[in-house]
BAPA-385836 format. One record per residue: residue in one letter; x, y, z of N, C-alpha, C in turn. Coordinates in steps of 0.05 Angstrom, whole numbers. Each point is the difference from the previous one (the first is absolute). Example, Ala and Ser with C-alpha at 12.3 -4.5 7.8 and 13.67 -1.06 7.14 Angstrom:
BEGIN
[node "a", [264, -114, 156], [-18, 24, 0], [18, 24, 0]]
[node "s", [-7, 21, -14], [16, 24, 1], [-15, 22, 14]]
% end
This chain:
BEGIN
[node "m", [8, 117, -430], [-8, -23, 15], [22, -20, 4]]
[node "k", [23, 3, -14], [21, -20, 1], [10, -1, 29]]
[node "g", [4, -25, 9], [11, -4, 27], [-21, 0, 22]]
[node "r", [-25, 2, -7], [-21, 0, 20], [-2, -27, 13]]
[node "r", [-2, -1, 27], [-2, -25, 14], [-27, -13, -5]]
[node "w", [-1, -27, 1], [-24, -15, -3], [-15, -1, 26]]
[node "t", [-26, 6, 0], [-16, -2, 24], [-11, -28, 2]]
[node "e", [-10, -7, 24], [-12, -26, 4], [-25, -3, -18]]
[node "e", [-15, 21, -3], [-24, -1, -17], [8, -5, -29]]
[node "e", [21, 13, -10], [9, -5, -27], [10, -29, -4]]
[node "d", [15, -9, 20], [9, -28, -1], [-24, -19, -1]]
[node "q", [-20, 5, 16], [-23, -18, 1], [-15, 0, -27]]
[node "l", [-4, 24, -12], [-13, 2, -26], [16, -14, -21]]
[node "l", [26, 4, 0], [17, -14, -20], [-1, -30, 4]]
[node "r", [1, -9, 25], [-2, -29, 5], [-26, -11, -10]]
[node "e", [-22, 13, 5], [-27, -9, -10], [-1, -1, -30]]
[node "f", [9, 20, -14], [-1, 1, -29], [18, -22, -12]]
[node "a", [24, -4, 11], [18, -20, -10], [-11, -28, 4]]
[node "l", [-10, -6, 24], [-10, -27, 5], [-26, -5, -16]]
[node "t", [-17, 20, -3], [-24, -4, -17], [8, -5, -29]]
[node "a", [20, 14, -10], [8, -4, -27], [11, -28, -4]]
[node "i", [16, -9, 19], [12, -27, -1], [-23, -21, 0]]
[node "e", [-18, 3, 19], [-23, -19, 2], [-16, -1, -25]]
[node "s", [-6, 23, -12], [-18, 1, -23], [13, -6, -26]]
[node "g", [27, -3, 0], [14, -6, -25], [9, 24, -15]]
[node "k", [-4, 24, 10], [11, 24, -12], [30, 1, 4]]
[node "t", [13, 18, -15], [28, 3, 4], [5, 19, 24]]
[node "q", [22, -3, 13], [6, 17, 22], [5, 29, -10]]
[node "i", [10, 2, -25], [5, 26, -11], [-26, 16, -2]]
[node "e", [-22, -13, -8], [-26, 13, -1], [-8, 10, 28]]
[node "a", [5, -16, 20], [-7, 8, 27], [17, 24, 8]]
[node "f", [26, -1, -7], [18, 22, 8], [-8, 26, -14]]
[node "e", [-9, -2, -25], [-9, 24, -14], [-25, 12, 13]]
[node "e", [-19, -18, 7], [-25, 9, 11], [4, 12, 28]]
[node "v", [14, -14, 17], [5, 10, 27], [18, 25, -1]]
[node "g", [18, 1, -19], [18, 23, -3], [-16, 25, -5]]
[node "r", [-21, -2, -17], [-17, 24, -6], [-14, 8, 26]]
[node "k", [-10, -18, 16], [-14, 7, 24], [18, 12, 21]]
[node "l", [25, -9, 1], [19, 10, 20], [18, 22, -10]]
[node "n", [-3, 7, -25], [17, 21, -12], [30, -9, 1]]
[node "r", [5, -25, -8], [26, -11, 0], [4, -14, -27]]
[node "t", [25, -4, -8], [5, -13, -26], [-5, -30, 3]]
[node "p", [-7, -14, -22], [-3, -29, 1], [27, -13, 9]]
[node "g", [22, 11, -9], [26, -10, 8], [4, 1, 30]]
[node "a", [-7, 22, 13], [2, 3, 29], [-17, -20, 14]]
[node "c", [-25, -4, -11], [-18, -19, 12], [11, -29, -3]]
[node "g", [10, -6, -23], [11, -26, -5], [24, -6, 18]]
[node "f", [17, 20, 3], [24, -3, 17], [-9, -4, 29]]
[node "r", [-19, 16, 10], [-9, -3, 27], [-12, -28, 5]]
[node "w", [-16, -9, -19], [-13, -26, 2], [22, -22, 1]]
[node "n", [18, 0, -19], [19, -22, -2], [22, 1, 21]]
[node "a", [8, 24, 8], [22, 2, 19], [-9, -1, 29]]
[node "v", [-25, 8, 6], [-8, 2, 28], [-25, -17, 6]]
[node "l", [-22, 8, -12], [-26, -11, 8], [-3, -30, -5]]
[node "r", [8, -9, -23], [-3, -28, -6], [16, -17, 19]]
[node "q", [23, 10, 8], [17, -15, 19], [-12, -1, 28]]
[node "q", [-16, 20, 6], [-11, 1, 27], [-23, -20, 4]]
[node "d", [-13, -7, -22], [-23, -19, 3], [1, -20, -23]]
[node "l", [19, -18, 2], [3, -20, -21], [-24, -19, -1]]
[node "k", [-13, -5, 23], [-23, -18, 1], [-23, 11, -17]]
[node "a", [-6, 26, 3], [-21, 12, -16], [7, -1, -30]]
[node "y", [26, 5, -6], [9, -1, -28], [-4, -29, -11]]
[node "a", [9, -20, 15], [-4, -28, -9], [-29, -7, -2]]
[node "d", [-16, 9, 19], [-29, -6, -2], [-13, 13, -25]]
[node "a", [8, 24, -6], [-11, 13, -24], [8, -15, -25]]
[node "k", [25, -10, -1], [9, -15, -23], [-16, -27, -2]]
[node "k", [-5, -12, 24], [-16, -25, 0], [-28, 5, -11]]
[node "k", [-12, 22, 9], [-27, 6, -10], [0, 5, -30]]
[node "r", [21, 13, -10], [2, 4, -29], [2, -26, -15]]
[node "v", [17, -18, 10], [3, -26, -13], [-26, -15, 1]]
[node "y", [-13, 1, 23], [-26, -14, 2], [-20, 11, -20]]
[node "r", [-2, 27, -1], [-19, 12, -19], [7, -7, -29]]
[node "q", [26, 0, -6], [8, -6, -27], [-7, -29, -7]]
[node "l", [5, -18, 19], [-7, -28, -5], [-30, -3, -2]]
[node "k", [-14, 13, 17], [-29, -1, 0], [-11, 11, -26]]
[node "k", [12, 21, -10], [-9, 12, -25], [5, -19, -23]]
[node "k", [24, -12, 0], [7, -19, -21], [-18, -25, 0]]
[node "k", [-4, -10, 23], [-15, -25, 3], [-30, 5, 4]]
[node "g", [-7, 25, 2], [-28, 5, 6], [-6, -6, 29]]
[node "d", [-23, -6, 6], [-8, -6, 28], [2, -30, 6]]
[node "q", [14, -15, -16], [0, -29, 3], [26, -10, 13]]
[node "l", [6, 9, 23], [24, -9, 15], [-7, -23, 18]]
[node "e", [-19, -16, -9], [-10, -21, 18], [17, -24, 1]]
[node "s", [13, -7, -21], [15, -25, 0], [27, 5, 12]]
[node "l", [11, -20, 12], [26, 1, 14], [22, 6, -19]]
[node "t", [-1, -9, -25], [21, 5, -19], [1, 29, -8]]
[node "q", [-22, 15, 3], [0, 28, -6], [11, 17, 23]]
[node "v", [-3, -11, 24], [8, 15, 24], [30, -4, 5]]
[node "i", [11, -23, -7], [28, -6, 5], [19, 21, -11]]
[node "p", [-2, 9, -25], [18, 21, -10], [-2, 26, 16]]
[node "l", [-24, 6, 8], [-4, 24, 17], [15, -3, 26]]
[node "i", [-3, -22, 13], [13, -5, 25], [31, 1, -3]]
[node "k", [10, -12, -22], [29, 0, -5], [10, 29, -4]]
[node "e", [-15, 15, -15], [8, 28, -4], [0, 16, 26]]
[node "l", [-21, -4, 16], [-1, 13, 26], [23, -9, 18]]
[node "d", [6, -25, -1], [23, -11, 16], [26, 13, -9]]
[node "r", [4, 2, -26], [24, 13, -10], [2, 29, 9]]
[node "e", [-23, 14, -2], [-1, 28, 9], [6, 2, 30]]
[node "g", [-10, -19, 15], [5, 0, 29], [29, -4, 6]]
[node "r", [13, -19, -14], [28, -5, 4], [17, 24, -8]]
[node "r", [-8, 13, -22], [15, 24, -8], [-2, 22, 21]]
[node "a", [-25, 3, 10], [-4, 20, 21], [17, -6, 25]]
[node "k", [1, -26, 8], [16, -8, 23], [29, 5, -5]]
[node "d", [10, -6, -24], [28, 5, -6], [6, 30, 1]]
[node "e", [-19, 15, -11], [4, 29, 0], [0, 11, 29]]
[node "v", [-17, -11, 17], [0, 8, 28], [26, -7, 14]]
[node "k", [10, -24, -6], [26, -8, 12], [23, 18, -9]]
[node "a", [0, 6, -26], [21, 18, -11], [-2, 28, 13]]
[node "l", [-25, 10, 2], [-3, 26, 12], [7, 0, 30]]
[node "t", [-6, -22, 14], [7, -2, 28], [30, 0, 3]]
[node "k", [14, -14, -18], [29, 0, 2], [11, 28, -6]]
[node "r", [-11, 13, -21], [9, 28, -6], [-4, 18, 24]]
[node "l", [-24, -3, 13], [-6, 17, 23], [20, -6, 23]]
[node "a", [6, -25, 5], [19, -7, 21], [28, 11, -6]]
[node "d", [8, -2, -26], [26, 11, -8], [1, 30, 4]]
[node "a", [-22, 13, -8], [-2, 30, 2], [1, 8, 30]]
[node "e", [-14, -15, 17], [0, 6, 29], [27, -3, 12]]
[node "k", [15, -22, -9], [27, -4, 9], [18, 23, -8]]
[node "a", [-2, 8, -25], [16, 22, -10], [-6, 25, 15]]
[node "l", [-26, 5, 6], [-8, 23, 15], [13, 0, 28]]
[node "r", [-1, -23, 13], [12, -2, 27], [30, 6, -1]]
[node "e", [13, -11, -21], [29, 5, -3], [6, 30, -5]]
[node "l", [-17, 13, -17], [4, 28, -5], [-6, 17, 25]]
[node "e", [-20, -8, 15], [-6, 15, 25], [23, -3, 20]]
[node "s", [12, -24, 1], [23, -4, 18], [24, 17, -9]]
[node "e", [5, 0, -26], [22, 16, -11], [-5, 30, 5]]
[node "n", [-25, 8, -4], [-7, 28, 5], [5, 8, 29]]
[node "s", [-7, -18, 18], [4, 5, 29], [30, 3, 6]]
[node "k", [16, -18, -11], [29, 1, 4], [11, 26, -11]]
[node "l", [-9, 8, -24], [10, 25, -12], [-8, 24, 17]]
[node "k", [-24, 0, 11], [-9, 22, 17], [18, 1, 25]]
[node "e", [7, -23, 12], [17, 0, 23], [28, 11, -7]]
[node "e", [10, -9, -23], [26, 10, -9], [0, 30, -4]]
[node "r", [-22, 10, -12], [-2, 29, -5], [-1, 15, 27]]
[node "q", [-15, -11, 18], [-2, 13, 26], [27, 1, 14]]
[node "s", [15, -22, -2], [27, -2, 12], [18, 21, -14]]
[node "y", [-2, 1, -26], [16, 20, -15], [-6, 28, 8]]
[node "d", [-26, 6, 3], [-8, 27, 8], [11, 7, 28]]
[node "l", [-1, -19, 18], [11, 5, 27], [30, 5, -1]]
[node "y", [14, -16, -16], [29, 3, -4], [6, 28, -12]]
[node "e", [-16, 8, -20], [5, 25, -14], [-4, 23, 20]]
[node "n", [-20, -1, 17], [-5, 21, 20], [23, 1, 20]]
[node "e", [9, -24, 8], [22, -1, 19], [25, 13, -12]]
[node "v", [6, -6, -25], [23, 12, -13], [-3, 31, -2]]
[node "k", [-24, 9, -7], [-4, 29, -2], [4, 13, 27]]
[node "d", [-10, -13, 22], [3, 12, 27], [30, 1, 7]]
[node "k", [15, -21, -6], [29, 0, 6], [15, 21, -16]]
[node "y", [-9, 4, -25], [12, 20, -17], [-5, 28, 11]]
[node "q", [-24, 5, 9], [-6, 26, 12], [16, 5, 26]]
[node "d", [3, -22, 16], [16, 2, 24], [29, 7, -7]]
[node "l", [10, -13, -21], [27, 6, -9], [3, 29, -9]]
[node "l", [-19, 10, -15], [1, 28, -9], [0, 19, 24]]
[node "r", [-17, -5, 20], [-2, 17, 23], [27, 0, 15]]
[node "m", [12, -24, 3], [26, -2, 13], [21, 16, -15]]
[node "l", [0, -3, -26], [19, 14, -17], [-3, 31, 3]]
[node "q", [-24, 10, 0], [-5, 28, 3], [9, 10, 28]]
[node "s", [-6, -17, 20], [8, 7, 27], [31, 3, 3]]
[node "v", [14, -20, -12], [29, 1, 1], [10, 24, -15]]
[node "r", [-12, 7, -23], [9, 23, -16], [-5, 26, 16]]
[node "k", [-23, 2, 14], [-5, 23, 16], [20, 3, 23]]
[node "q", [6, -22, 14], [19, 0, 22], [28, 8, -10]]
[node "a", [7, -8, -24], [26, 5, -11], [1, 28, -12]]
[node "g", [-23, 14, -1], [-1, 27, -12], [1, 0, -30]]
[node "m", [-7, -22, -12], [0, -2, -29], [-27, 10, -11]]
[node "p", [0, 9, -25], [-25, 9, -11], [-20, -23, -4]]
[node "e", [-25, 6, 0], [-21, -21, -2], [2, -13, -28]]
[node "l", [-2, -26, 1], [2, -16, -24], [-28, -2, -14]]
[node "v", [-1, 6, -26], [-25, -1, -14], [-2, -27, -13]]
[node "i", [-20, -16, 8], [-4, -27, -11], [-26, -1, -14]]
[node "k", [0, -12, -24], [-24, -2, -16], [-8, -30, -2]]
[node "n", [-27, -4, 0], [-9, -28, -2], [-3, -7, -30]]
[node "e", [-11, -24, -5], [-2, -10, -28], [-18, 17, -17]]
[node "k", [-17, 16, 12], [-19, 17, -15], [12, 28, -4]]
[node "g", [24, 4, 9], [13, 26, -4], [-8, 20, 22]]
[node "q", [-14, -9, 21], [-8, 18, 21], [22, 1, 22]]
[node "q", [2, 24, 11], [20, 3, 21], [-10, -15, 25]]
[node "v", [18, -15, 13], [-7, -15, 24], [10, 14, 24]]
[node "n", [-18, 5, 19], [8, 13, 25], [9, -23, 19]]
[node "a", [24, -1, 7], [11, -22, 16], [-13, -1, 27]]
[node "d", [-9, 23, 11], [-12, -1, 27], [-27, -13, 0]]
[node "s", [-16, 6, -21], [-27, -11, 0], [-4, -22, -20]]
[node "g", [18, -2, -20], [-2, -20, -20], [-21, 7, -21]]
[node "i", [-11, 23, 1], [-22, 8, -18], [13, 14, -24]]
[node "g", [-9, -8, -24], [10, 12, -24], [-12, 27, -5]]
[node "e", [17, 19, -10], [-9, 26, -7], [6, 5, -29]]
[node "s", [-17, 13, -14], [6, 6, -28], [21, 21, -2]]
[node "s", [18, -3, -19], [22, 19, -3], [-3, 15, -27]]
% end
């Protein structure tokens, strides 16, 4: 199973398990173990997929799940008596801090994305230039080969006219080169 691509359905199931675990106060590791059994993947693979890809794709859902967890924890600690303003203020402050952290994380990720896109454009441009250079080199190489064959044919023609024996020329592969056709023959 190593190296198997993640499907959209697997991503969705992992996303649901992770967000539910965060909301309910469970550890993410528990969620990764549970969803890993369902998907026939290791908890480590699930954790990596969540942290490296899925969480980054939906930071709002992640922040909302954390807010719900904080709210539940405060509600559990304080019971159902969140009626007074003094009890609500710490909750609001915690939610505000979480919101600021999420915004900062979005800004950082946006910058990373812009940097990655810039690097991609630069690499694509460099790749295009290298392809052009390679194409130019290939054309030059073919031109040199054609001129070499022309030279061999001229040399053979002069040798024939002078009544000299045929010259045996071998290419870099050790094959005999026929100066008239330029085609290599095994010797």
